[in-house]
TORNU-375770 format. One record per residue (C-alpha): residue number from 1; x, y, z. Coordinates in nm, 3 decimals, m for minus. Layout:
N
<num->NUM; x->X; y->Y; z->Z>
...
This chain:
377
<num->1; x->m2.333; y->5.300; z->m2.475>
<num->2; x->m2.095; y->5.206; z->m2.753>
<num->3; x->m2.254; y->5.084; z->m3.076>
<num->4; x->m2.047; y->4.800; z->m3.220>
<num->5; x->m2.031; y->4.768; z->m3.602>
<num->6; x->m2.062; y->4.458; z->m3.822>
<num->7; x->m1.694; y->4.489; z->m3.920>
<num->8; x->m1.593; y->4.488; z->m3.555>
<num->9; x->m1.812; y->4.182; z->m3.490>
<num->10; x->m1.640; y->4.000; z->m3.778>
<num->11; x->m1.303; y->4.106; z->m3.638>
<num->12; x->m1.384; y->3.961; z->m3.295>
<num->13; x->m1.518; y->3.636; z->m3.443>
<num->14; x->m1.212; y->3.587; z->m3.664>
<num->15; x->m0.981; y->3.659; z->m3.371>
<num->16; x->m1.160; y->3.398; z->m3.159>
<num->17; x->m1.112; y->3.142; z->m3.438>
<num->18; x->m0.744; y->3.234; z->m3.481>
<num->19; x->m0.688; y->3.171; z->m3.111>
<num->20; x->m0.788; y->2.806; z->m3.141>
<num->21; x->m1.157; y->2.799; z->m3.048>
<num->22; x->m1.308; y->2.562; z->m3.304>
<num->23; x->m1.655; y->2.482; z->m3.171>
<num->24; x->m1.911; y->2.706; z->m3.338>
<num->25; x->m2.145; y->2.725; z->m3.039>
<num->26; x->m1.859; y->2.830; z->m2.815>
<num->27; x->m1.742; y->3.086; z->m3.070>
<num->28; x->m2.087; y->3.249; z->m3.084>
<num->29; x->m2.126; y->3.246; z->m2.706>
<num->30; x->m1.787; y->3.414; z->m2.661>
<num->31; x->m1.869; y->3.665; z->m2.936>
<num->32; x->m2.198; y->3.756; z->m2.773>
<num->33; x->m2.041; y->3.791; z->m2.429>
<num->34; x->m1.751; y->4.007; z->m2.552>
<num->35; x->m1.982; y->4.231; z->m2.756>
<num->36; x->m2.203; y->4.292; z->m2.451>
<num->37; x->m1.899; y->4.390; z->m2.241>
<num->38; x->m1.773; y->4.630; z->m2.511>
<num->39; x->m2.113; y->4.794; z->m2.565>
<num->40; x->m2.170; y->4.845; z->m2.192>
<num->41; x->m1.823; y->4.964; z->m2.089>
<num->42; x->m1.660; y->5.132; z->m2.390>
<num->43; x->m1.725; y->5.502; z->m2.435>
<num->44; x->m1.867; y->5.627; z->m2.766>
<num->45; x->m1.538; y->5.777; z->m2.875>
<num->46; x->m1.321; y->5.508; z->m2.718>
<num->47; x->m1.051; y->5.299; z->m2.894>
<num->48; x->m1.214; y->4.968; z->m2.989>
<num->49; x->m0.898; y->4.765; z->m3.056>
<num->50; x->m0.722; y->4.867; z->m2.732>
<num->51; x->m1.031; y->4.800; z->m2.525>
<num->52; x->m1.092; y->4.466; z->m2.700>
<num->53; x->m0.732; y->4.351; z->m2.632>
<num->54; x->m0.786; y->4.427; z->m2.263>
<num->55; x->m1.120; y->4.243; z->m2.248>
<num->56; x->m1.009; y->3.927; z->m2.429>
<num->57; x->m0.718; y->3.872; z->m2.186>
<num->58; x->m0.964; y->3.829; z->m1.899>
<num->59; x->m1.095; y->3.506; z->m2.055>
<num->60; x->m0.774; y->3.299; z->m2.024>
<num->61; x->m0.443; y->3.254; z->m1.843>
<num->62; x->m0.217; y->3.161; z->m2.136>
<num->63; x->m0.433; y->3.133; z->m2.449>
<num->64; x->m0.799; y->3.144; z->m2.547>
<num->65; x->m0.802; y->2.774; z->m2.642>
<num->66; x->m0.809; y->2.694; z->m2.268>
<num->67; x->m1.180; y->2.776; z->m2.270>
<num->68; x->m1.254; y->2.505; z->m2.526>
<num->69; x->m1.043; y->2.251; z->m2.337>
<num->70; x->m1.227; y->2.333; z->m2.016>
<num->71; x->m1.561; y->2.302; z->m2.195>
<num->72; x->m1.464; y->1.960; z->m2.334>
<num->73; x->m1.364; y->1.841; z->m1.988>
<num->74; x->m1.693; y->1.960; z->m1.844>
<num->75; x->m1.888; y->1.789; z->m2.120>
<num->76; x->m1.690; y->1.468; z->m2.083>
<num->77; x->m1.686; y->1.465; z->m1.703>
<num->78; x->m1.997; y->1.615; z->m1.552>
<num->79; x->m1.840; y->1.564; z->m1.210>
<num->80; x->m1.498; y->1.700; z->m1.309>
<num->81; x->m1.461; y->1.942; z->m1.019>
<num->82; x->m1.596; y->1.689; z->m0.772>
<num->83; x->m1.337; y->1.439; z->m0.897>
<num->84; x->m1.060; y->1.697; z->m0.850>
<num->85; x->m1.172; y->1.756; z->m0.492>
<num->86; x->m1.176; y->1.383; z->m0.425>
<num->87; x->m0.828; y->1.356; z->m0.579>
<num->88; x->m0.689; y->1.627; z->m0.351>
<num->89; x->m0.869; y->1.489; z->m0.044>
<num->90; x->m0.756; y->1.129; z->m0.096>
<num->91; x->m0.401; y->1.240; z->m0.176>
<num->92; x->m0.383; y->1.444; z->0.144>
<num->93; x->m0.530; y->1.157; z->0.347>
<num->94; x->m0.287; y->0.904; z->0.198>
<num->95; x->0.016; y->1.124; z->0.268>
<num->96; x->m0.094; y->1.187; z->0.627>
<num->97; x->m0.173; y->0.818; z->0.684>
<num->98; x->0.166; y->0.716; z->0.540>
<num->99; x->0.349; y->0.952; z->0.777>
<num->100; x->0.142; y->0.859; z->1.084>
<num->101; x->0.156; y->0.487; z->1.005>
<num->102; x->0.533; y->0.498; z->0.966>
<num->103; x->0.572; y->0.678; z->1.299>
<num->104; x->0.335; y->0.433; z->1.472>
<num->105; x->0.525; y->0.137; z->1.324>
<num->106; x->0.862; y->0.275; z->1.432>
<num->107; x->0.731; y->0.330; z->1.785>
<num->108; x->0.544; y->m0.006; z->1.790>
<num->109; x->0.216; y->0.168; z->1.869>
<num->110; x->m0.118; y->m0.003; z->1.791>
<num->111; x->m0.289; y->0.096; z->1.466>
<num->112; x->0.022; y->0.120; z->1.250>
<num->113; x->m0.085; y->m0.165; z->1.023>
<num->114; x->m0.434; y->m0.021; z->0.977>
<num->115; x->m0.302; y->0.326; z->0.888>
<num->116; x->m0.047; y->0.194; z->0.638>
<num->117; x->m0.298; y->m0.043; z->0.476>
<num->118; x->m0.557; y->0.234; z->0.441>
<num->119; x->m0.298; y->0.472; z->0.292>
<num->120; x->m0.183; y->0.217; z->0.036>
<num->121; x->m0.533; y->0.101; z->m0.060>
<num->122; x->m0.663; y->0.457; z->m0.100>
<num->123; x->m0.359; y->0.545; z->m0.311>
<num->124; x->m0.395; y->0.237; z->m0.533>
<num->125; x->m0.769; y->0.231; z->m0.589>
<num->126; x->m0.882; y->0.594; z->m0.560>
<num->127; x->m0.601; y->0.851; z->m0.587>
<num->128; x->m0.393; y->0.705; z->m0.873>
<num->129; x->m0.692; y->0.596; z->m1.091>
<num->130; x->m0.849; y->0.942; z->m1.051>
<num->131; x->m0.516; y->1.104; z->m1.134>
<num->132; x->m0.495; y->0.898; z->m1.453>
<num->133; x->m0.853; y->0.977; z->m1.559>
<num->134; x->m0.813; y->1.352; z->m1.510>
<num->135; x->m0.460; y->1.377; z->m1.650>
<num->136; x->m0.536; y->1.161; z->m1.954>
<num->137; x->m0.751; y->1.437; z->m2.102>
<num->138; x->m0.464; y->1.684; z->m2.090>
<num->139; x->m0.216; y->1.479; z->m2.294>
<num->140; x->m0.242; y->1.476; z->m2.671>
<num->141; x->m0.011; y->1.219; z->m2.828>
<num->142; x->m0.038; y->0.842; z->m2.805>
<num->143; x->0.312; y->0.817; z->m2.656>
<num->144; x->0.219; y->1.056; z->m2.376>
<num->145; x->m0.093; y->0.853; z->m2.302>
<num->146; x->0.112; y->0.531; z->m2.284>
<num->147; x->0.364; y->0.703; z->m2.058>
<num->148; x->0.087; y->0.820; z->m1.824>
<num->149; x->m0.074; y->0.474; z->m1.818>
<num->150; x->0.254; y->0.291; z->m1.750>
<num->151; x->0.354; y->0.542; z->m1.482>
<num->152; x->0.019; y->0.508; z->m1.306>
<num->153; x->0.035; y->0.128; z->m1.320>
<num->154; x->0.392; y->0.133; z->m1.189>
<num->155; x->0.281; y->0.346; z->m0.897>
<num->156; x->m0.008; y->0.112; z->m0.816>
<num->157; x->0.214; y->m0.198; z->m0.833>
<num->158; x->0.480; y->m0.031; z->m0.618>
<num->159; x->0.225; y->0.059; z->m0.348>
<num->160; x->0.077; y->m0.293; z->m0.354>
<num->161; x->0.428; y->m0.442; z->m0.332>
<num->162; x->0.493; y->m0.239; z->m0.017>
<num->163; x->0.161; y->m0.359; z->0.128>
<num->164; x->0.243; y->m0.723; z->0.054>
<num->165; x->0.593; y->m0.677; z->0.201>
<num->166; x->0.486; y->m0.524; z->0.533>
<num->167; x->0.206; y->m0.780; z->0.568>
<num->168; x->0.438; y->m1.069; z->0.472>
<num->169; x->0.184; y->m1.196; z->0.217>
<num->170; x->0.283; y->m1.449; z->m0.050>
<num->171; x->0.356; y->m1.322; z->m0.400>
<num->172; x->0.552; y->m1.013; z->m0.291>
<num->173; x->0.860; y->m1.109; z->m0.495>
<num->174; x->0.654; y->m1.142; z->m0.815>
<num->175; x->0.497; y->m0.801; z->m0.751>
<num->176; x->0.836; y->m0.637; z->m0.691>
<num->177; x->0.985; y->m0.788; z->m1.008>
<num->178; x->0.682; y->m0.685; z->m1.215>
<num->179; x->0.713; y->m0.330; z->m1.082>
<num->180; x->1.086; y->m0.314; z->m1.163>
<num->181; x->1.044; y->m0.459; z->m1.514>
<num->182; x->0.755; y->m0.224; z->m1.596>
<num->183; x->0.952; y->0.075; z->m1.467>
<num->184; x->1.282; y->m0.015; z->m1.638>
<num->185; x->1.154; y->m0.127; z->m1.977>
<num->186; x->0.829; y->0.066; z->m2.028>
<num->187; x->0.775; y->0.375; z->m1.813>
<num->188; x->1.131; y->0.516; z->m1.798>
<num->189; x->1.201; y->0.477; z->m2.175>
<num->190; x->0.864; y->0.634; z->m2.262>
<num->191; x->0.926; y->0.921; z->m2.021>
<num->192; x->1.277; y->0.983; z->m2.156>
<num->193; x->1.195; y->0.976; z->m2.528>
<num->194; x->0.879; y->1.182; z->m2.477>
<num->195; x->1.047; y->1.456; z->m2.275>
<num->196; x->1.376; y->1.472; z->m2.469>
<num->197; x->1.195; y->1.600; z->m2.778>
<num->198; x->1.102; y->1.924; z->m2.601>
<num->199; x->1.404; y->2.153; z->m2.590>
<num->200; x->1.283; y->2.349; z->m2.289>
<num->201; x->1.227; y->2.029; z->m2.085>
<num->202; x->1.535; y->1.837; z->m2.202>
<num->203; x->1.755; y->1.907; z->m1.898>
<num->204; x->1.479; y->1.823; z->m1.647>
<num->205; x->1.397; y->1.506; z->m1.842>
<num->206; x->1.757; y->1.381; z->m1.829>
<num->207; x->1.794; y->1.455; z->m1.457>
<num->208; x->1.460; y->1.295; z->m1.369>
<num->209; x->1.540; y->0.988; z->m1.582>
<num->210; x->1.872; y->0.941; z->m1.400>
<num->211; x->1.691; y->0.962; z->m1.066>
<num->212; x->1.423; y->0.714; z->m1.180>
<num->213; x->1.685; y->0.465; z->m1.302>
<num->214; x->1.879; y->0.499; z->m0.977>
<num->215; x->1.568; y->0.455; z->m0.761>
<num->216; x->1.453; y->0.152; z->m0.961>
<num->217; x->1.803; y->0.003; z->m0.943>
<num->218; x->1.812; y->0.045; z->m0.564>
<num->219; x->1.469; y->m0.116; z->m0.543>
<num->220; x->1.591; y->m0.414; z->m0.746>
<num->221; x->1.886; y->m0.469; z->m0.510>
<num->222; x->1.639; y->m0.510; z->m0.223>
<num->223; x->1.441; y->m0.784; z->m0.397>
<num->224; x->1.512; y->m1.143; z->m0.304>
<num->225; x->1.493; y->m1.312; z->m0.643>
<num->226; x->1.558; y->m1.647; z->m0.481>
<num->227; x->1.401; y->m1.743; z->m0.150>
<num->228; x->1.658; y->m1.743; z->0.131>
<num->229; x->1.737; y->m2.061; z->0.320>
<num->230; x->1.462; y->m2.113; z->0.580>
<num->231; x->1.705; y->m2.103; z->0.874>
<num->232; x->1.433; y->m2.016; z->1.124>
<num->233; x->1.226; y->m2.305; z->0.995>
<num->234; x->1.517; y->m2.548; z->1.040>
<num->235; x->1.561; y->m2.421; z->1.397>
<num->236; x->1.194; y->m2.492; z->1.463>
<num->237; x->1.219; y->m2.842; z->1.310>
<num->238; x->1.519; y->m2.922; z->1.531>
<num->239; x->1.327; y->m2.800; z->1.835>
<num->240; x->1.036; y->m3.029; z->1.742>
<num->241; x->1.272; y->m3.327; z->1.708>
<num->242; x->1.426; y->m3.250; z->2.047>
<num->243; x->1.079; y->m3.214; z->2.202>
<num->244; x->0.970; y->m3.550; z->2.065>
<num->245; x->1.286; y->m3.712; z->2.204>
<num->246; x->1.230; y->m3.552; z->2.547>
<num->247; x->0.865; y->m3.660; z->2.558>
<num->248; x->0.954; y->m4.017; z->2.464>
<num->249; x->1.215; y->m4.046; z->2.741>
<num->250; x->1.040; y->m3.854; z->3.018>
<num->251; x->0.809; y->m4.004; z->3.278>
<num->252; x->0.438; y->m4.026; z->3.208>
<num->253; x->0.275; y->m3.687; z->3.251>
<num->254; x->m0.008; y->m3.704; z->3.509>
<num->255; x->m0.050; y->m3.331; z->3.569>
<num->256; x->m0.394; y->m3.237; z->3.434>
<num->257; x->m0.294; y->m2.875; z->3.371>
<num->258; x->0.024; y->m2.985; z->3.191>
<num->259; x->m0.184; y->m3.216; z->2.974>
<num->260; x->m0.420; y->m2.930; z->2.888>
<num->261; x->m0.125; y->m2.701; z->2.812>
<num->262; x->0.023; y->m2.959; z->2.573>
<num->263; x->m0.315; y->m2.999; z->2.401>
<num->264; x->m0.348; y->m2.622; z->2.361>
<num->265; x->0.007; y->m2.602; z->2.227>
<num->266; x->m0.057; y->m2.873; z->1.967>
<num->267; x->m0.385; y->m2.711; z->1.860>
<num->268; x->m0.222; y->m2.370; z->1.829>
<num->269; x->0.070; y->m2.508; z->1.627>
<num->270; x->m0.173; y->m2.686; z->1.395>
<num->271; x->m0.371; y->m2.363; z->1.339>
<num->272; x->m0.050; y->m2.192; z->1.224>
<num->273; x->0.094; y->m2.479; z->1.020>
<num->274; x->m0.212; y->m2.601; z->0.827>
<num->275; x->m0.267; y->m2.274; z->0.632>
<num->276; x->0.106; y->m2.268; z->0.552>
<num->277; x->0.197; y->m2.628; z->0.457>
<num->278; x->m0.140; y->m2.809; z->0.464>
<num->279; x->m0.062; y->m3.042; z->0.758>
<num->280; x->m0.069; y->m2.998; z->1.136>
<num->281; x->0.294; y->m3.100; z->1.189>
<num->282; x->0.611; y->m3.097; z->0.981>
<num->283; x->0.689; y->m3.444; z->0.840>
<num->284; x->1.039; y->m3.588; z->0.833>
<num->285; x->1.049; y->m3.570; z->0.451>
<num->286; x->0.947; y->m3.203; z->0.438>
<num->287; x->1.251; y->m3.113; z->0.223>
<num->288; x->1.176; y->m3.367; z->m0.050>
<num->289; x->0.815; y->m3.245; z->m0.050>
<num->290; x->0.931; y->m2.882; z->m0.083>
<num->291; x->0.750; y->m2.776; z->0.233>
<num->292; x->0.867; y->m2.431; z->0.339>
<num->293; x->0.729; y->m2.212; z->0.616>
<num->294; x->0.768; y->m1.850; z->0.510>
<num->295; x->0.825; y->m1.616; z->0.801>
<num->296; x->0.524; y->m1.384; z->0.832>
<num->297; x->0.395; y->m1.116; z->1.064>
<num->298; x->0.125; y->m1.209; z->1.316>
<num->299; x->m0.074; y->m0.894; z->1.237>
<num->300; x->m0.443; y->m0.981; z->1.273>
<num->301; x->m0.382; y->m1.355; z->1.328>
<num->302; x->m0.476; y->m1.346; z->1.697>
<num->303; x->m0.724; y->m1.061; z->1.671>
<num->304; x->m1.036; y->m1.278; z->1.664>
<num->305; x->m1.172; y->m1.627; z->1.600>
<num->306; x->m1.023; y->m1.966; z->1.679>
<num->307; x->m0.659; y->m1.854; z->1.702>
<num->308; x->m0.743; y->m1.591; z->1.963>
<num->309; x->m0.941; y->m1.846; z->2.168>
<num->310; x->m0.656; y->m2.098; z->2.156>
<num->311; x->m0.398; y->m1.839; z->2.262>
<num->312; x->m0.617; y->m1.710; z->2.547>
<num->313; x->m0.680; y->m2.068; z->2.662>
<num->314; x->m0.305; y->m2.142; z->2.659>
<num->315; x->m0.232; y->m1.825; z->2.857>
<num->316; x->m0.496; y->m1.912; z->3.117>
<num->317; x->m0.370; y->m2.270; z->3.160>
<num->318; x->m0.007; y->m2.159; z->3.193>
<num->319; x->m0.099; y->m1.904; z->3.460>
<num->320; x->m0.300; y->m2.168; z->3.648>
<num->321; x->m0.009; y->m2.410; z->3.623>
<num->322; x->0.239; y->m2.155; z->3.758>
<num->323; x->0.001; y->m2.054; z->4.036>
<num->324; x->m0.032; y->m2.418; z->4.147>
<num->325; x->0.342; y->m2.445; z->4.215>
<num->326; x->0.500; y->m2.301; z->4.526>
<num->327; x->0.851; y->m2.328; z->4.384>
<num->328; x->0.890; y->m2.041; z->4.138>
<num->329; x->1.191; y->m2.212; z->3.979>
<num->330; x->0.952; y->m2.468; z->3.836>
<num->331; x->0.726; y->m2.205; z->3.678>
<num->332; x->0.694; y->m2.207; z->3.300>
<num->333; x->0.897; y->m1.901; z->3.186>
<num->334; x->0.685; y->m1.670; z->2.973>
<num->335; x->0.888; y->m1.348; z->2.992>
<num->336; x->0.935; y->m1.184; z->2.650>
<num->337; x->0.730; y->m1.459; z->2.485>
<num->338; x->0.401; y->m1.441; z->2.296>
<num->339; x->0.222; y->m1.526; z->2.622>
<num->340; x->0.373; y->m1.220; z->2.790>
<num->341; x->0.267; y->m0.969; z->2.524>
<num->342; x->m0.057; y->m0.766; z->2.524>
<num->343; x->m0.289; y->m0.813; z->2.229>
<num->344; x->m0.172; y->m0.502; z->2.043>
<num->345; x->0.196; y->m0.607; z->2.064>
<num->346; x->0.164; y->m0.964; z->1.931>
<num->347; x->0.210; y->m0.842; z->1.572>
<num->348; x->0.577; y->m0.782; z->1.664>
<num->349; x->0.620; y->m1.163; z->1.653>
<num->350; x->0.653; y->m1.370; z->1.339>
<num->351; x->0.478; y->m1.705; z->1.291>
<num->352; x->0.806; y->m1.896; z->1.341>
<num->353; x->0.881; y->m1.702; z->1.661>
<num->354; x->0.537; y->m1.799; z->1.796>
<num->355; x->0.590; y->m2.164; z->1.699>
<num->356; x->0.928; y->m2.167; z->1.876>
<num->357; x->0.773; y->m2.009; z->2.186>
<num->358; x->0.511; y->m2.283; z->2.197>
<num->359; x->0.769; y->m2.561; z->2.154>
<num->360; x->0.979; y->m2.411; z->2.435>
<num->361; x->0.679; y->m2.433; z->2.669>
<num->362; x->0.633; y->m2.800; z->2.580>
<num->363; x->1.006; y->m2.869; z->2.622>
<num->364; x->1.000; y->m2.710; z->2.967>
<num->365; x->0.705; y->m2.928; z->3.067>
<num->366; x->0.874; y->m3.241; z->2.933>
<num->367; x->1.183; y->m3.161; z->3.137>
<num->368; x->1.004; y->m3.048; z->3.452>
<num->369; x->0.971; y->m3.294; z->3.741>
<num->370; x->0.658; y->m3.113; z->3.857>
<num->371; x->0.477; y->m3.218; z->3.539>
<num->372; x->0.476; y->m3.577; z->3.659>
<num->373; x->0.305; y->m3.492; z->3.984>
<num->374; x->m0.074; y->m3.484; z->3.991>
<num->375; x->m0.215; y->m3.141; z->4.062>
<num->376; x->m0.487; y->m3.155; z->4.321>
<num->377; x->m0.607; y->m2.807; z->4.257>
């Protein structure tokens, strides 16, 4: 067993301090551990300095100060390694859900909306916040911390903007613009001026900045700063006016099933219009009152509750009506309409497409001679 001298102990302690370990407790623990290794493994006549240089390298990858940084992280975050595992797990799940959701959406398979929503929500509220918490301890300067914070917030806003866009929720334009402004005027400048100071990272910083500016610019070109003219809404309004004219000039409707179908149609239209414009039908002065129906996806609208019951009731009544007529030419056409689609395919329709489908059913009834004949069945 090698007997280590006081001078050698002082040498080791001073070397530990020179390598950036400042905490006294950590210095003494390292000193004790290194001395034990030397005494147990170095021969009596061995070269102390050569053996010490070999031993000390086993405690770090790049420099000895890594040990103190790791100790600080462990003291600050008792669940540091658990958080890293959660970060990796949620990141892997989000990436897989994004890919699968995109494939499902392209193929119009059920579950696409659920997968994409889960991927975005996990990314926004678990993965990116955890990434910021863990990464924030590695950066030193205030500018780097601001860059990390703005980059994380930009990522969260971008993911939420995508969620709002695919779900056709209100406020998506504001989210997109906020994301673009934050990226253009906060994150990208901070990233550029932080990275350009480091000579070894200057080229990568310039290239990445150009890519970020280009990507943000392309994103901005896809944003509708001003709402487009509601052409589909005007088409629906004209259909409603034509329906009213046809109903006023047609014979009195005595068919009980036709009456029930019209009632179901009006109830279903009201359930779609009231949440959008606050009234069950579009008034003549809708333009002066700034009433606009924004085209939205039907994802989840007919999944449960009153809307599902109304749609199922309308389907049943239409099928009964068609079954009561021997002449198939008088059947209400439902091919390629919302009444012809299975439950998991209805989300392919927008709210305005559904409203137009319903009006077309009413227009067919108003124009059909069979609607004026009492149905004995």
